[in-house]
N, C-alpha and C positions, 0 to 999 in steps of 0.2 A: 445437449445442454451443458454449459460450463460447470466445472467442478472447482469453484473458487477455493474451497478449503484445501483440496489436494494441491492446487496450483500455488497457493500461498506457502504451504509447507515445502514444496519443491524449490520455489524461488529463494526462500529464506535459507534452506539447507545448502543450495548451490552457492548462494552468496557467501555463506560461512566458509565453504570449501575454497572458493576463489580468494577470499580474504586471507586465509591461512597460507595460501600459496602466493601471497603478495601481488595478486591481480586486483588491486583496490578499485579502480574505476568500474570494472565489470562486476565486482562484488556489490558496489553501491547500486548499480543498475538493477541487479537481481533483488537486492534487499528492498528497494523502492517498489518494484513490481510485487514483491511478496507482501509489503505493507498495503498496497492497493488491493490485492486479492483478499487480504484479511478483512479489510473494510467491506468489500463487496460480499464476501461470504457471510459475514455477520448481518449486514443489512438485508440480504436476501432471506436469511433464516428468520429475521424479524419482520419480513414482509414489507419492507420499505420500497421494494420494486419487484417487478416480475421480469423474467427473461422473455424477450420477444422472439418471434419466429426466426430472426437472424442470429439468435444466440447471444444477443447483447441486452443489457439492462434497458427496460422500457422507459426510463426517465433520466434525470440528470446524473444518476449513479453510474452512467456509462463513461464518464470522463476519467482521465488519469489523475493520479494522486494530487499533484499541485497545479492542476490545470483548471482554468476558468473558461467557461463558454457562454456566450450570449448573455453576459452580465450575471450569470449564476455563480454561487459560491464554489470554491474548489471542493474536491471530493471529501477531503478530511473535515472541512467545516460543515459541509452538508451532512456527513455521517454523524459527527458529534452533536449537531443540532437535533438529529432524529433520536438520540439516545435519551430515554426517560426512565422513570422508576427509581426505586431505592438503590439499585446497584447498576448504574449505567456502565457499559463497556466503552469507555472513552479512549480515543486515540490521542497521542501526544500532539499538542497544538503546534509545535515547531518541527514536526516530522519532516525530515529530508529537505529542509530549507535550502534553496539554491539548486536542488535537483529538478530537472525537467526531462520529460520523455525524449525531447529532441537532442539531448546531449549524447545519445547513442550514435549520432553522426559526427561527433567530435573526438578529439584525442583523450578526453577524460581528465585532463590536468586540472580543470576548474573544480573537480570534485575532491581532489586530494587534501586541500586545507581542512576540510570538514569530515574526513573519513572516520575519525574517532567518534564524533557525534553521530554519524550515520550508523556506525556499529551499535551504539547505544539505542538508536531509534529502532534498528532491526530487532534487538532483544525485547524492546517494549512491544513491538508487533507480534513477536513470537509468544510472549506472555498473554497478550490480548487474544490471540488465536487459541491458545490452550484454555483460557478461561471460557471462551465461547463453546469449545468442544465439551467441556465439563458441563 
């Protein structure tokens, strides 16, 4: 069974490490995966999905952060819409705008203009993860 909490922490930490060593495109990739794992960790804890026999989420929560499939909302919008109650754990509406999972096959230069914003997004996800753990 996936351990989204641990994966989120690992990706966010490794993104920070790469950022400090000026490996910005790879830092952004890991931060975005960390954000995705953060959303899935919280949504699983809140029982918005189950993990199927394949180890993947049983519903639309199986998509990537800024991915839309079959007319469904992207993962961040789906997650935020599921948050209710007096203290919802909301993700940033503009998280990793311009990032797509497919950029891992490119040189990463398209991520550089937004790297400062992506660093801020990663910090928001780290705080969201910490809030969920508490």
